[in-house]
Backbone as CSV, one residue per row, in Angstrom:
resi,resn,N_x,N_y,N_z,CA_x,CA_y,CA_z,C_x,C_y,C_z
1,MET,72.848,20.614,97.806,72.506,19.003,97.899,70.921,18.322,97.781
2,LEU,71.200,17.463,97.006,69.390,16.779,96.637,69.155,16.631,97.881
3,PRO,68.072,16.297,98.281,67.550,15.286,99.536,67.473,13.992,99.024
4,GLN,67.925,13.379,100.742,68.321,11.854,100.619,67.065,11.012,99.378
5,THR,65.758,11.522,99.301,64.795,10.316,99.014,64.802,10.995,97.078
6,GLU,65.543,11.757,97.094,65.853,12.009,95.337,67.291,11.283,94.824
7,LEU,68.479,11.610,96.137,69.376,10.441,95.693,68.517,8.648,95.720
8,ALA,68.264,8.712,96.252,67.425,7.157,96.480,67.072,6.429,94.720
9,GLN,66.452,7.454,94.581,65.492,7.303,93.413,66.594,7.238,92.318
10,GLU,67.639,7.712,92.212,68.860,7.357,91.334,69.994,5.937,91.035
11,THR,69.697,5.499,89.670,70.807,4.895,89.841,72.432,5.238,89.085
12,SER,73.232,4.879,89.552,74.091,5.415,89.201,75.802,4.141,88.781
13,GLN,76.570,4.124,87.411,77.346,3.607,87.036,78.620,4.656,86.583
14,SER,79.321,3.649,86.647,81.194,4.057,86.164,80.977,3.076,85.108
15,VAL,81.702,4.176,83.872,80.730,3.018,82.762,82.019,3.782,81.545
16,THR,82.839,2.836,80.289,83.882,3.017,79.385,83.184,2.903,78.086
17,ILE,83.681,4.098,77.748,83.077,3.688,76.261,84.443,3.527,75.360
18,ALA,83.953,2.371,74.106,85.507,1.944,73.315,84.867,3.482,72.232
19,ALA,86.180,4.184,72.416,86.589,5.442,71.039,87.736,5.261,70.451
20,HIS,87.987,3.785,69.226,89.972,3.214,68.832,90.096,4.368,68.391
21,PRO,91.411,4.513,68.818,91.902,4.178,69.612,92.185,3.685,71.316
22,VAL,91.197,4.983,71.827,91.141,4.867,72.900,90.214,4.362,73.674
23,THR,89.629,4.444,74.864,88.656,3.889,75.510,88.436,5.616,76.974
24,LEU,87.149,5.497,76.719,86.825,6.876,77.183,85.996,6.172,79.088
25,ARG,86.194,7.014,80.094,85.845,7.111,80.706,84.447,8.017,81.377
26,GLY,83.261,7.230,82.020,82.377,8.112,82.235,81.328,7.954,83.105
27,ASP,80.370,8.727,83.990,79.294,8.086,84.839,78.123,8.429,84.694
28,LEU,77.210,7.250,84.457,76.518,7.798,84.493,74.821,7.190,85.223
29,ILE,74.411,8.204,85.400,72.720,8.535,86.157,71.990,8.370,85.770
30,LEU,70.941,8.007,86.556,69.430,7.961,85.881,68.124,8.029,87.179
31,PRO,67.208,8.983,87.022,66.499,9.120,88.001,66.127,7.581,87.332
32,ARG,64.771,7.668,88.587,63.524,7.205,88.177,62.429,7.232,87.285
33,ALA,62.040,6.560,85.998,61.167,7.015,85.433,61.838,8.116,84.168
34,ALA,63.070,7.620,84.330,63.837,9.348,83.301,63.319,9.452,81.456
35,HIS,62.611,10.590,81.423,62.544,10.933,80.289,63.196,10.975,79.131
36,GLY,64.656,11.366,79.929,65.692,10.860,78.417,66.865,11.112,78.924
37,VAL,68.279,11.317,78.232,69.575,11.115,79.333,69.987,12.139,78.236
38,VAL,71.099,12.840,79.068,71.500,14.107,78.523,73.576,13.812,78.331
39,LEU,74.154,13.889,77.797,75.388,13.853,76.806,76.108,14.857,77.501
40,PHE,77.171,15.010,78.320,77.845,16.121,78.372,79.010,15.917,78.081
41,ALA,79.215,17.630,77.416,80.552,17.648,76.464,81.156,19.109,77.127
42,HIS,82.238,18.946,78.068,82.487,19.568,79.208,83.801,20.431,77.831
43,GLY,84.072,21.067,78.537,85.027,22.547,77.887,86.167,22.356,78.047
44,SER,87.164,23.446,77.195,88.775,23.655,77.401,89.296,22.900,78.540
45,GLY,90.225,21.978,78.831,91.058,21.949,80.058,90.113,20.811,81.267
46,SER,88.888,21.052,80.913,87.872,20.165,81.774,87.918,18.739,81.794
47,SER,87.107,18.492,82.190,86.378,16.638,82.416,85.244,16.166,82.874
48,ARG,85.046,15.204,83.268,83.578,15.059,83.641,83.652,15.244,85.172
49,HIS,84.623,15.468,85.748,84.593,16.059,87.105,84.443,17.261,87.273
50,SER,83.948,18.016,85.931,84.131,19.248,85.848,82.922,20.236,87.412
51,PRO,82.828,20.658,88.193,81.898,20.953,89.309,80.978,21.841,88.622
52,ARG,81.101,22.628,87.580,79.537,23.020,86.995,78.839,22.216,86.480
53,ASN,79.614,21.829,85.397,79.134,20.246,84.614,77.644,19.563,85.412
54,ARG,79.263,18.923,87.148,78.294,18.244,88.088,77.052,19.502,88.706
55,ALA,77.244,20.030,88.627,75.920,21.264,89.261,74.727,21.095,88.302
56,VAL,75.559,21.261,87.236,73.964,21.372,86.208,73.498,19.924,85.893
57,ALA,74.016,19.260,85.893,73.826,17.843,85.679,72.916,17.313,86.935
58,ALA,73.034,17.496,88.054,72.583,17.417,89.280,70.982,17.860,89.529
59,ALA,70.741,19.091,88.890,69.293,19.678,89.065,68.672,19.286,87.686
60,LEU,69.327,18.545,86.669,68.604,17.960,85.201,68.075,16.816,86.047
61,ARG,68.450,16.151,86.350,68.104,14.973,86.836,67.033,15.351,88.185
62,ALA,67.519,16.137,89.091,66.276,16.336,90.040,64.837,16.846,89.269
63,ASN,65.477,17.929,88.743,64.022,18.673,88.105,63.233,18.771,87.086
64,ALA,64.451,17.960,85.883,63.482,17.516,84.255,63.663,16.273,84.203
65,ARG,63.965,15.147,85.516,63.326,14.000,85.561,64.768,13.119,83.971
66,VAL,65.523,13.589,84.093,66.834,13.074,82.849,67.602,12.639,83.335
67,GLY,68.373,11.681,83.154,69.584,10.930,83.580,70.786,11.870,82.461
68,THR,71.545,11.667,82.903,73.201,12.201,82.652,73.792,11.579,82.268
69,LEU,75.257,11.252,81.200,76.148,11.232,80.946,77.634,11.547,81.532
70,LEU,78.400,11.796,82.116,79.336,13.100,81.937,80.907,12.056,81.704
71,ILE,81.299,12.803,80.236,82.266,11.334,80.284,83.504,12.676,79.987
72,ASP,84.755,11.670,80.502,86.690,12.413,79.506,86.706,12.245,78.261
73,LEU,86.498,13.436,77.569,86.438,13.453,76.083,87.684,13.336,75.586
74,LEU,88.550,13.035,76.547,90.710,12.722,76.265,90.778,11.266,77.244
75,SER,91.638,10.560,76.813,92.173,9.617,77.626,93.398,10.230,78.583
76,THR,93.509,9.282,79.690,94.290,9.856,80.803,95.390,10.416,80.168
77,GLU,96.155,10.068,79.381,97.574,10.238,78.400,97.048,11.588,77.785
78,GLU,96.219,11.066,76.569,95.925,12.655,76.020,95.555,13.795,76.999
79,GLU,94.908,13.910,77.834,94.876,14.858,79.202,96.191,15.653,79.406
80,SER,97.195,14.719,79.779,98.525,14.887,80.034,98.703,15.620,79.512
81,VAL,98.937,15.211,78.095,100.048,15.685,76.287,98.968,17.593,76.878
82,ASP,97.612,17.401,77.170,97.011,18.659,76.394,97.308,19.521,77.898
83,ALA,97.260,18.940,79.226,97.839,20.203,80.199,98.995,20.702,79.637
84,SER,99.924,20.481,79.721,100.692,21.620,79.025,101.101,21.774,78.246
85,THR,100.623,21.119,76.644,100.289,21.744,75.257,99.483,22.142,74.429
86,ARG,97.792,21.795,75.172,96.915,22.132,74.821,96.572,21.956,73.257
87,ALA,97.284,20.755,73.208,97.125,19.737,71.783,95.593,19.401,71.427
88,PHE,94.951,19.400,72.144,93.493,18.297,71.954,92.254,19.090,72.328
89,ARG,92.253,20.178,73.168,90.865,20.619,73.673,90.856,21.613,72.749
90,PHE,91.302,22.453,71.654,90.901,22.682,70.273,90.458,22.357,69.601
91,ASP,90.397,20.969,69.063,89.932,19.701,68.173,88.842,19.320,68.054
92,ILE,88.452,20.315,67.743,86.648,20.051,67.431,86.448,18.400,66.630
93,GLU,86.935,18.492,65.187,87.205,17.240,65.224,86.992,16.074,65.808
94,LEU,88.197,15.501,66.751,88.470,14.830,67.702,87.293,14.530,68.455
95,LEU,87.079,15.344,69.266,86.164,15.666,70.074,84.517,15.371,70.092
96,ALA,84.486,15.887,68.618,83.155,15.656,68.029,83.103,13.821,68.155
97,ARG,83.918,13.220,66.913,84.350,11.452,67.221,83.800,11.044,68.418
98,ARG,84.058,11.833,69.588,84.266,10.902,70.438,82.903,11.073,71.002
99,LEU,82.221,12.359,71.627,80.562,12.733,71.414,80.105,11.154,70.065
100,GLU,80.294,11.494,69.687,79.223,10.510,68.216,79.469,8.840,69.160
101,HIS,80.319,8.207,69.220,80.860,6.914,70.020,79.624,7.302,70.580
102,ALA,79.931,7.714,72.449,79.080,8.088,73.482,77.723,7.738,73.473
103,ILE,77.448,8.567,71.801,75.696,8.716,71.208,75.234,7.277,71.157
104,GLN,76.670,6.574,70.102,76.150,4.865,70.097,76.612,4.184,71.134
105,TRP,76.367,4.371,71.932,76.825,3.523,73.470,75.433,4.096,74.307
106,LEU,75.139,5.340,73.818,73.533,5.236,74.343,72.515,4.878,73.959
107,GLU,72.736,4.673,72.257,72.003,3.698,71.898,71.727,2.013,71.743
108,ALA,73.059,1.946,71.832,73.018,0.442,72.538,72.474,-0.195,73.893
109,ASN,73.106,0.632,74.811,73.010,0.623,75.950,71.388,0.276,76.901
110,GLY,71.247,-1.328,77.088,69.958,-1.343,77.767,68.930,-0.128,78.694
111,SER,69.884,0.662,79.439,68.909,1.064,80.039,68.739,3.066,79.402
112,THR,69.543,2.771,78.317,69.424,3.718,77.760,68.537,4.338,76.479
113,ARG,68.504,2.818,75.888,68.622,3.089,74.242,66.910,3.322,74.002
114,SER,66.035,3.247,75.621,64.668,3.937,74.806,64.290,5.630,74.932
115,LEU,65.387,5.823,75.394,65.355,7.606,76.215,66.102,8.550,74.905
116,GLY,65.709,9.831,74.387,65.485,10.441,73.913,66.822,10.909,74.458
117,ILE,68.246,11.362,73.276,69.233,12.016,73.286,69.321,13.677,73.634
118,GLY,69.763,13.987,74.149,70.255,15.225,74.719,71.697,15.531,74.875
119,VAL,72.241,16.642,73.940,73.942,16.576,74.731,74.352,18.183,75.129
120,PHE,74.816,18.527,76.491,74.834,19.607,76.581,76.107,20.174,76.655
121,GLY,76.793,21.645,75.829,78.602,20.821,75.641,78.609,23.254,76.201
122,ALA,79.520,22.860,77.048,80.052,24.539,77.584,81.428,24.451,76.605
123,SER,81.717,25.956,76.522,83.158,26.012,75.958,83.492,25.572,74.397
124,THR,84.464,24.948,74.011,85.016,24.398,73.368,83.634,23.324,73.131
125,GLY,83.338,22.517,74.400,82.358,21.370,73.902,81.482,21.448,73.580
126,ALA,80.504,22.434,73.336,79.380,23.324,72.482,79.883,23.103,70.795
127,ALA,80.664,23.121,70.604,80.972,23.104,69.180,81.102,21.468,68.686
128,ALA,81.870,20.893,69.114,82.180,19.680,68.940,80.294,18.641,69.618
129,ALA,79.229,19.465,70.817,77.559,18.689,70.273,77.243,19.421,69.320
130,LEU,77.948,20.534,68.668,76.865,20.592,67.698,77.405,19.917,65.814
131,VAL,78.609,19.952,66.115,79.020,18.642,65.156,78.747,17.131,65.151
132,ALA,78.274,17.016,66.076,77.745,15.177,66.227,76.297,15.810,66.093
133,ALA,75.459,17.065,66.725,74.478,16.572,66.129,74.060,16.676,64.891
134,ALA,74.595,17.236,64.108,74.926,17.674,62.712,74.820,16.323,61.975
135,ARG,75.513,15.395,62.339,75.833,13.846,61.873,75.123,13.060,62.289
136,ARG,74.521,13.467,63.478,72.982,12.406,64.330,72.202,13.061,64.432
137,PRO,71.597,13.610,63.084,70.118,14.486,63.540,69.106,13.028,63.726
138,ASP,69.331,11.937,63.777,68.243,10.947,63.891,68.521,10.268,65.054
139,ALA,69.404,10.800,66.131,69.854,10.376,67.085,69.573,11.550,68.531
140,VAL,70.681,13.054,68.090,70.085,13.699,68.742,69.280,14.917,68.758
141,ARG,68.519,14.862,69.815,66.931,15.257,70.089,67.179,16.955,70.594
142,ALA,68.064,17.125,71.204,68.632,18.643,71.530,69.860,19.246,72.011
143,VAL,70.181,20.535,71.594,70.891,20.759,72.273,71.257,21.753,72.807
144,VAL,72.008,21.832,74.041,72.209,23.163,75.084,73.199,23.665,75.293
145,SER,73.841,24.669,74.861,75.559,25.052,75.217,75.604,26.054,76.076
146,ARG,76.279,25.986,77.063,77.020,27.028,78.602,78.159,27.828,77.679
147,GLY,77.803,29.423,77.700,79.047,29.972,77.424,79.579,29.124,76.388
148,GLY,79.109,28.865,75.146,79.573,27.875,74.412,80.421,28.447,73.305
149,ARG,81.110,27.686,72.007,81.577,28.680,71.251,81.576,27.943,70.168
150,PRO,80.355,27.949,69.819,79.009,27.208,68.674,79.978,27.983,66.853
151,ASP,80.653,28.826,66.797,81.399,29.351,65.659,82.309,28.599,65.566
152,LEU,82.908,27.362,66.453,84.185,26.789,66.193,83.527,25.530,65.510
153,ALA,82.236,25.263,64.814,81.780,24.502,64.576,81.410,24.212,63.161
154,GLY,81.237,25.573,62.614,81.923,25.939,61.567,80.773,25.816,60.672
155,GLU,80.883,25.331,59.298,79.910,24.686,58.936,78.936,23.816,58.797
156,ALA,79.328,22.645,59.729,78.617,21.884,60.488,77.160,22.803,61.409
157,LEU,77.093,23.903,61.312,76.048,24.905,62.193,75.019,24.669,61.039
158,THR,75.073,24.718,59.627,74.171,24.627,58.524,73.436,23.127,58.790
159,ALA,73.755,22.523,58.980,73.282,21.318,59.370,72.303,20.364,60.668
160,VAL,72.428,21.172,61.316,72.048,21.312,62.615,70.731,20.951,62.785
161,GLN,70.212,20.205,63.021,68.511,20.030,62.920,67.837,20.035,64.153
162,ALA,68.316,19.627,65.327,68.307,19.309,66.815,67.604,21.122,67.224
163,PRO,67.159,21.343,67.955,66.383,22.569,68.444,67.826,23.080,69.664
164,THR,68.514,23.659,69.133,69.744,24.221,69.864,69.721,25.476,70.613
165,LEU,69.414,25.435,72.207,69.543,26.709,73.443,70.872,27.062,73.424
166,LEU,71.482,28.527,72.994,72.833,28.572,73.831,72.464,29.597,74.797
167,ILE,73.289,29.404,75.891,72.955,30.345,77.283,74.234,30.649,77.141
168,VAL,74.218,32.100,77.079,75.352,33.048,78.107,75.087,34.218,78.889
169,GLY,76.939,34.577,79.029,76.234,35.373,80.154,76.733,36.907,79.493
170,GLY,75.504,37.310,80.270,75.387,39.073,79.609,76.611,40.111,80.020
171,ARG,77.747,39.831,80.143,78.689,40.487,80.583,80.337,39.443,80.068
172,ASP,79.599,38.459,78.868,80.267,38.161,78.449,80.696,38.119,77.074
173,HIS,81.127,39.598,77.096,80.732,40.194,75.546,81.206,39.780,74.280
174,PRO,82.631,38.942,74.353,83.344,38.367,73.188,82.225,37.509,72.678
175,VAL,82.165,36.516,73.735,81.091,35.267,73.448,80.029,35.411,73.051
176,LEU,79.067,36.153,73.285,77.459,36.401,73.349,78.018,36.738,71.834
177,GLU,78.425,38.250,71.276,78.674,38.330,69.663,78.803,36.964,69.185
178,LEU,79.625,36.009,69.247,79.881,34.760,68.203,78.568,33.872,68.290
179,ASN,78.162,33.672,69.476,76.845,33.206,69.693,75.613,33.718,68.446
180,GLN,75.465,35.143,68.628,74.949,35.654,68.111,75.484,35.755,66.304
181,GLY,76.728,35.449,66.202,76.767,35.302,64.748,76.162,34.102,64.366
182,ALA,76.633,33.072,65.222,76.646,31.314,64.730,74.855,31.248,64.876
183,ARG,74.260,31.529,65.713,72.706,31.460,65.570,72.132,31.389,64.393
184,LYS,72.748,32.352,63.405,72.399,32.919,62.245,72.106,31.856,61.176
185,LEU,73.381,30.694,61.481,73.526,29.913,60.638,72.726,28.460,60.796
186,LEU,72.696,28.420,62.578,72.039,26.886,62.497,70.981,27.130,61.650
187,ALA,70.518,25.755,61.555,69.246,25.183,60.036,67.768,24.884,61.262
188,GLY,67.960,24.410,61.773,67.082,24.002,62.998,66.207,24.876,63.512
189,LEU,65.391,24.540,64.243,65.033,25.696,65.591,66.273,26.274,66.776
190,SER,65.833,27.844,67.027,66.952,27.917,67.856,66.822,28.603,68.981
191,LYS,67.548,29.199,69.902,67.129,30.283,71.030,68.190,30.287,71.604
192,LEU,68.861,32.155,71.970,69.564,32.492,72.250,69.004,33.136,73.735
193,GLU,69.692,32.396,74.689,68.916,33.023,76.043,70.541,33.773,76.773
194,VAL,70.055,35.233,77.353,71.211,36.205,77.748,71.036,36.378,80.113
195,VAL,72.243,35.618,80.092,71.615,35.639,82.074,72.031,36.902,82.209
196,PRO,71.559,38.135,82.655,72.138,38.781,83.379,73.574,38.897,84.437
197,GLY,74.366,39.605,84.610,75.315,39.712,84.992,75.975,38.735,85.604
198,ALA,76.013,37.716,84.353,76.633,36.892,84.287,78.237,36.740,83.155
199,THR,79.177,36.482,83.907,80.656,36.360,82.789,80.498,34.835,82.594
200,HIS,82.107,34.128,81.886,82.140,33.032,80.896,81.591,31.811,82.090
201,LEU,81.941,32.001,82.755,82.184,30.495,83.953,80.731,30.745,84.970
202,PHE,79.871,32.114,84.782,78.819,32.063,85.782,79.041,31.699,87.203
203,GLU,79.928,32.268,87.326,80.361,32.118,88.794,79.845,32.867,89.949
204,GLU,78.965,33.942,89.306,78.222,34.718,89.940,76.697,34.193,90.513
205,PRO,76.565,34.725,91.661,75.125,33.677,92.660,74.358,33.758,92.116
206,GLY,73.430,32.508,91.890,72.692,32.571,91.393,72.024,32.613,89.852
207,THR,73.770,32.596,89.060,73.930,32.738,87.593,73.870,31.106,86.977
208,LEU,74.338,30.337,87.280,74.243,28.745,87.755,73.174,28.139,87.616
209,ASP,72.524,28.554,88.381,71.112,27.687,88.878,69.941,28.606,87.929
210,GLU,70.332,30.085,87.186,69.516,30.114,86.325,69.331,29.320,84.713
211,VAL,71.097,29.366,84.623,71.748,28.109,83.375,70.974,26.441,83.617
212,SER,70.248,26.212,84.920,70.230,24.740,84.650,68.732,24.693,84.603
213,ARG,68.016,25.995,85.029,66.221,26.027,85.198,66.408,26.251,83.404
214,LEU,67.300,27.244,82.711,66.497,26.621,81.542,67.294,25.744,80.330
215,ALA,68.283,25.391,80.692,69.124,23.877,80.147,67.263,23.134,80.296
216,GLY,66.696,22.898,81.823,66.275,21.970,82.290,65.166,21.870,81.470
217,ALA,64.090,23.050,81.356,62.965,23.205,80.714,63.728,22.994,79.108
218,TRP,64.415,23.402,78.753,64.794,23.082,77.208,64.614,21.162,76.947
219,PHE,65.205,20.750,77.710,65.341,19.405,77.719,63.728,18.387,78.125
220,ALA,63.203,19.368,79.154,62.186,18.373,79.475,60.822,18.595,78.073
221,ARG,61.405,19.944,77.496,60.272,19.961,76.273,60.674,18.983,75.142
222,TYR,62.016,18.899,74.700,62.283,18.150,73.286,62.792,16.660,73.498
223,LEU,62.914,15.967,74.939,63.614,14.737,74.957,62.203,13.839,75.143
224,LYS,61.260,13.963,75.572,60.567,13.042,75.780,60.002,12.584,73.972
225,VAL,60.240,11.233,74.594,60.363,10.238,73.506,58.478,9.757,72.804
226,THR,57.943,10.054,71.947,56.739,9.071,71.536,56.563,8.160,71.463
227,PRO,55.880,7.483,71.616,56.179,5.688,71.429,55.350,5.631,70.158
228,ALA,55.871,4.586,69.396,55.654,4.419,68.317,54.068,3.806,68.589
229,PRO,53.103,4.082,67.417,51.681,2.994,67.338,51.961,1.640,67.292
C-alpha cells in the first residue's frame, strides 16, 4: 500500500470513452508532475479491475511518476457474452480499435494531452497494444508486454516503431518461445526480459514487483516529452 503522502499527490477520476457503438469505462490516475501516461490493455477475460495490472499501475505512478489509465476494452454486455462464449477476448482487431479510441481520448483530454503515451499490455492485450502502436506511431512512445502474446499481432509487428519491452516468466516456456519469435519481427528497438522462476501470471513472490521495476524503468526512459523550441 502506498504511503498517504504519495496518495495525496495523486488525482483520480472515472472516465468514459466513446468507441462507437459502445462506451468504455476507465480509471485515470495522475501523480503530481507526471512524466507521461500509460494506457493498460488487460488480457483474456480480464477487466480494468485486474489486481495484477492495478498493482503494476500503482508502482508506475509511485516510482516512475507516470499516470495510468486502466479501461475495460469490452462493454458490460460484451463482457457478459465473452464470459460464456469467449467471443471477444481473442478479437485482436476489435481490442486494438478500442485502444486507438483511448489513445485519441488521451490526446484530447486537457490533463493528459501534453504527456507522452505508453501502452502496457498483458496476454492478448499485448497483441492489441502492438497493433495500436503500429497504427499510431505518432502517439505511442513505448510499449511493455507482460506475459503477452505478441505473436497474435501478426504483420503489425513489422510496423511497430515504439521501443518495446517484452517481459516473460522464466517458467512460462511456450509463451517465452512465442515472444522470442515475435521479437525478431519487431521493426523498432526491442528488448526481452525473462523473470527467473515466474510462471505465466507472475504469482510467485517478488515476480510482479520485478515486472513493475522493469516496466517503470522502460517508461521512465521513453515517455518524457522534449519541449518544442
